[in-house]
C-alpha positions in Angstrom: -81.6 177.5 -118.4 -84.5 179.1 -120.3 -86.7 177.5 -122.8 -85.3 177.6 -126.3 -87.5 177.2 -129.4 -85.9 176.6 -132.8 -88.7 176.7 -135.4 -89.9 179.6 -137.5 -89.2 183.2 -136.6 -90.5 183.2 -133.1 -88.5 185.2 -130.5 -86.3 183.0 -128.4 -88.2 181.9 -125.3 -91.6 182.3 -126.8 -93.7 179.1 -126.9 -94.8 177.7 -130.3 -98.4 177.2 -131.0 -99.5 173.6 -130.4 -100.7 172.8 -133.9 -98.2 170.5 -135.6 -96.3 169.2 -132.6 -95.9 169.6 -128.9 -92.6 171.6 -128.5 -90.4 170.9 -125.6 -87.4 172.8 -124.2 -83.7 172.2 -124.7 -82.7 168.9 -123.2 -80.2 170.5 -120.8 -77.5 168.0 -121.5 -74.7 170.4 -120.6 -71.2 169.4 -119.6 -71.3 166.5 -117.1 -75.1 166.2 -117.4 -77.0 163.4 -119.1 -80.0 164.5 -121.2 -83.4 163.1 -120.3 -84.0 159.5 -121.1 -87.8 159.1 -121.9 -89.6 155.9 -121.0 -92.4 154.7 -123.2 -94.1 151.3 -123.3 -96.9 150.8 -125.9 -97.9 153.1 -128.8 -101.3 152.1 -129.9 -105.1 152.8 -129.6 -106.8 151.2 -126.6 -110.0 151.4 -124.7 -108.6 150.2 -121.4 -105.2 151.3 -120.0 -105.2 150.9 -116.1 -101.5 151.1 -115.8 -101.1 154.1 -118.2 -98.6 152.3 -120.4 -100.1 153.3 -123.7 -99.6 156.4 -125.8 -101.9 156.8 -128.9 -100.1 157.1 -132.3 -101.4 160.7 -132.7 -100.0 161.8 -129.4 -96.7 160.0 -130.0 -96.4 161.7 -133.4 -96.9 165.1 -131.8 -94.5 164.4 -129.0 -91.8 163.5 -131.6 -92.6 166.5 -133.7 -92.1 168.6 -130.5 -88.6 167.2 -130.0 -87.7 167.8 -133.6 -89.1 171.4 -133.5 -86.9 172.1 -130.5 -83.9 171.0 -132.4 -83.5 167.8 -130.5 -82.9 164.3 -131.8 -84.1 161.1 -130.1 -81.5 158.3 -129.8 -81.1 154.9 -128.1 -79.4 154.7 -124.8 -76.1 153.2 -126.1 -75.8 156.0 -128.6 -76.6 158.6 -126.0 -74.0 157.4 -123.6 -71.4 157.2 -126.4 -72.2 160.8 -127.4 -71.9 162.0 -123.8 -68.5 160.4 -123.5 -67.4 162.3 -126.6 -69.1 165.5 -125.5 -71.6 165.4 -128.4 -74.8 164.9 -126.3 -76.0 168.5 -126.0 -79.0 168.2 -128.4 -79.9 164.6 -127.8 -82.7 162.9 -125.9 -82.8 159.2 -124.9 -85.8 157.2 -126.1 -86.7 153.9 -124.6 -89.6 151.5 -124.9 -90.1 148.8 -122.3 -91.5 145.2 -122.8 -91.2 144.9 -126.6 -94.8 145.4 -127.7 -95.5 144.6 -131.4 -97.0 148.1 -131.9 -93.4 149.4 -131.6 -92.7 148.3 -135.2 -96.1 149.3 -136.4 -96.6 152.7 -134.9 -93.3 153.9 -133.3 -90.5 152.9 -135.8 -92.0 154.7 -138.8 -92.4 158.0 -136.8 -88.8 157.7 -135.5 -87.3 156.8 -138.9 -88.9 159.7 -140.7 -87.0 162.0 -138.3 -83.7 160.2 -138.2 -84.4 159.2 -134.6 -83.5 155.9 -133.0 -84.6 154.3 -129.7 -83.9 151.4 -127.4 -86.5 148.7 -127.0 -86.2 146.4 -124.0 -87.4 142.9 -124.7 -88.7 140.2 -122.4 -87.1 137.2 -124.1 -89.2 134.5 -122.6 -92.3 136.1 -124.2 -91.1 136.9 -127.7 -94.0 136.4 -130.0 -96.3 136.1 -127.1 -98.2 138.5 -124.9 -97.6 140.5 -121.7 -98.5 137.6 -119.4 -97.0 139.3 -116.3 -99.4 142.2 -116.5 -102.8 142.6 -114.8 -104.0 144.9 -117.6 -105.2 144.2 -121.1 -103.2 141.6 -123.1 -101.0 143.1 -125.8 -99.0 141.2 -128.5 -95.2 141.3 -128.2 -92.8 141.4 -131.1 -91.8 138.1 -132.6 -88.3 137.3 -133.9 -88.9 138.7 -137.3 -90.2 142.0 -135.9 -87.2 142.3 -133.6 -84.8 141.7 -136.5 -86.7 144.4 -138.5 -86.5 146.9 -135.6 -82.7 146.2 -135.4 -82.3 146.6 -139.1 -84.2 149.9 -138.9 -81.4 151.2 -136.6 -83.2 150.6 -133.3 -81.2 149.2 -130.3 -82.6 146.0 -129.0 -81.7 145.3 -125.3 -82.7 143.0 -122.5 -85.6 143.3 -120.1 -85.0 139.9 -118.5 -86.5 136.5 -119.4 -89.8 136.6 -117.5 -90.3 140.2 -116.4 -89.9 139.4 -112.7 -88.9 141.8 -109.9 -85.2 141.1 -109.5 -84.6 142.3 -105.9 -86.8 139.3 -104.7 -85.0 136.8 -107.0 -82.5 134.3 -105.6 -78.9 134.5 -106.8 -79.3 131.7 -109.4 -82.6 133.1 -110.8 -81.0 136.6 -111.0 -78.0 135.3 -112.8 -80.2 133.4 -115.3 -82.5 136.3 -116.0 -79.4 138.5 -116.9 -77.4 135.8 -118.7 -80.1 134.0 -120.6 -82.0 137.0 -121.9 -78.9 138.6 -123.4 -77.7 135.3 -124.9 -81.1 134.8 -126.5 -81.1 138.3 -128.1 -77.5 138.1 -129.2 -78.1 134.8 -130.9 -81.3 136.1 -132.5 -79.9 139.4 -133.8 -76.2 138.4 -134.2 -75.0 141.6 -132.6 -74.0 142.6 -129.0 -76.6 143.5 -126.5 -75.1 146.1 -124.1 -78.2 147.3 -122.2 -80.6 146.1 -119.6 -83.8 147.6 -118.1 -85.0 146.5 -114.6 -88.5 145.0 -114.7 -91.0 147.3 -112.9 -88.0 149.7 -112.3 -87.2 147.7 -109.1 -83.6 147.8 -108.1 -81.3 147.2 -105.1 -77.6 147.5 -104.7 -77.2 143.7 -105.1 -79.2 143.7 -108.4 -77.3 146.7 -109.8 -74.0 145.0 -109.0 -75.2 141.8 -110.7 -76.1 143.7 -113.9 -72.6 145.4 -113.9 -70.9 142.1 -113.1 -72.8 140.3 -115.9 -71.1 142.6 -118.4 -73.9 144.9 -119.3 -72.6 148.3 -120.2 -75.6 150.1 -118.7 -78.8 149.6 -116.9 -82.0 151.6 -117.0 -84.1 152.1 -113.9 -87.0 154.5 -113.4 -86.9 156.6 -110.2 -83.2 156.8 -109.4 -81.6 160.2 -109.6 -78.0 159.3 -109.4 -75.4 159.2 -112.2 -74.6 155.5 -112.1 -74.7 154.2 -115.7 -76.1 150.9 -114.3 -79.0 152.6 -112.6 -80.0 155.4 -115.1 -83.0 157.4 -114.2 -85.7 157.8 -116.8 -88.7 160.1 -117.3 -92.0 158.4 -117.8 -94.0 159.7 -120.8 -97.7 158.9 -121.2 -100.8 159.8 -123.1 -101.5 162.9 -120.9 -98.1 164.4 -121.6 -98.9 167.3 -123.9 -96.7 170.4 -124.5 -97.0 171.8 -121.0 -96.4 168.6 -119.1 -93.4 167.7 -121.4 -91.9 171.1 -120.6 -92.3 170.6 -116.9 -90.8 167.1 -117.1 -87.8 168.4 -118.9 -87.4 171.2 -116.4 -87.6 168.7 -113.5 -84.8 166.7 -115.2 -82.6 169.7 -115.5 -83.2 170.6 -111.8 -82.3 167.1 -110.7 -79.2 167.1 -112.8 -78.0 170.4 -111.3 -78.5 168.9 -107.8 -76.0 166.2 -108.7 -73.2 168.6 -109.4 
């Protein structure tokens, strides 16, 4: 599938100048294929980012402009899966934000809302209103209860990232069950709405953990590196500060290639 640009009068297949946005190709969500699900973490300014989890607000704005310029709309995972089931996923891209950083409501939500985009934010419920205590990098504030409610009211999907952000393949059966059960119960009580999704901390999965997520009643689970079509181990595409127009195009092309291999 060739690159398709949808802005201005440029000839089809001709890249747009990188002035207002960072254009990306068609998502490639053809019949039977899931469009890319992009994985973000923090959208903020920072001086130190050893784990490359932060995208600056300016870069994020340009990335979202690029999606919009290509005729694509960013949506949360639950909406993406529902659209795929109905055959309406062709021009959609999944947007996810792990960990629930407070900068999501400050920097990401306004950019998304201006374009009619939505996203899924995965929350570590044991740290709501706290900081990313599990991380070896700089401490960042996490959304509190009021900010989570505000994100949900703005149309964002709030989903679970566990209670303590622990690697689940190493967890015992009781701990695994509690991470899945208690995190969802907390969010559903806080938001007064169903929580259908889960993201595996660190992207670490195993067949046992994926079964546990499915058996716990989650409708889907987001991993990172998997390439299969299991809705409880969905692959995602990491997006960072270095992802300008060219890198975004290459990542979308890689996704299309992987999807074709699954057919």
